[in-house]
C-alpha positions, -999 to 999 in steps of 0.1 A, spaced: 1 0 0 14 34 -8 19 58 22 -7 83 11 -33 55 12 -28 50 49 -55 62 70 -48 97 84 -44 84 121 -15 60 109 6 84 91 19 104 121 27 70 137 46 59 107 66 92 104 75 90 140 86 54 136 107 64 107 123 93 127 130 70 156 146 44 136 169 70 119 179 85 152 188 51 167 213 45 139 192 25 115 202 44 83 210 78 99 236 93 124 219 125 133 221 115 171 251 92 169 272 92 201 304 85 179 297 118 159 291 137 193 323 123 206 342 132 176 329 166 178 339 170 214 374 156 207 378 181 180 366 211 201 389 200 230 417 202 205 406 237 195 406 248 231 445 248 228 448 268 198 460 304 201 458 306 240 478 334 255 479 323 291 474 289 306 443 302 326 423 304 292 423 266 286 399 253 313 372 278 306 373 269 270 372 233 278 341 240 300 323 257 272 322 226 249 288 212 244 288 175 255 252 170 243 248 135 224 277 120 243 273 90 264 273 96 302 305 77 305 322 100 281 308 130 298 320 119 332 355 111 318 356 146 300 347 163 334 376 142 350 400 154 322 390 191 329 397 185 365 432 172 357 437 204 337 426 223 366 454 207 387 478 218 360 465 254 362 468 253 399 505 243 398 513 268 371 496 296 393 519 284 422 549 287 398 538 323 389 535 333 426 569 318 434 585 338 405 565 370 410 580 404 417 564 406 451 579 372 461 613 382 450 612 415 467 601 398 499 629 372 496 654 399 489 645 417 523 643 387 542 679 377 528 692 412 538 679 406 573 691 369 575 725 381 562 729 404 592 727 374 614 750 352 594 723 330 578 731 328 541 717 295 532 681 294 543 665 314 515 683 295 486 675 262 503 638 272 508 636 282 470 651 251 459 628 229 480 597 249 468 608 245 432 613 208 435 579 204 451 564 224 422 583 203 397 570 172 414 533 184 414 536 195 378 548 161 367 520 145 387 494 168 371 506 162 336 504 125 342 469 128 353 460 149 322 476 122 300 458 93 320 423 111 315 429 118 279 437 81 273 404 72 291 386 96 266 403 78 237 392 45 250 356 54 255 357 71 220 368 39 205 344 18 223 316 40 208 329 38 173 343 74 172 374 82 150 402 97 171 418 129 161 455 129 152 479 126 182 481 159 202 513 180 195 535 175 226 543 212 229 505 221 232 506 217 269 517 248 289 550 246 304 561 259 339 
């Protein structure tokens, strides 16, 4: 029977059924989780293009629309954002340690300590703080890599195509 010959009440049901089949992947990809994941992975890559300061990255990542992605991928992407927040926190600590205000305070403390014969406390403290920040930065970068690998695993399990490998220099450096 030709579709125009169906009773009027059945036509909307048939149209709705066809739309449902297409959205479930039977002949269409409009709501495909793999396409949504590919879109997010590409947007994530774009978040790192042209940033002037590391503090721009996380807000850009948070603006990425996760609509259509499976819940597992959305949760993994949120964990990835949290990992980048840790990197941001360490880089902020590096900035504070290397700030003019901190250098000025250290200079005057060194002068005062020099009067009492203490010439090693300030350099030792700076070395210790720098080593701690280096350790924290390495741990934060490792977490970023781990969470990104998890995103890739979920993407592949959903049939998404992975973007090319990230450029190693794309991550901010201390």
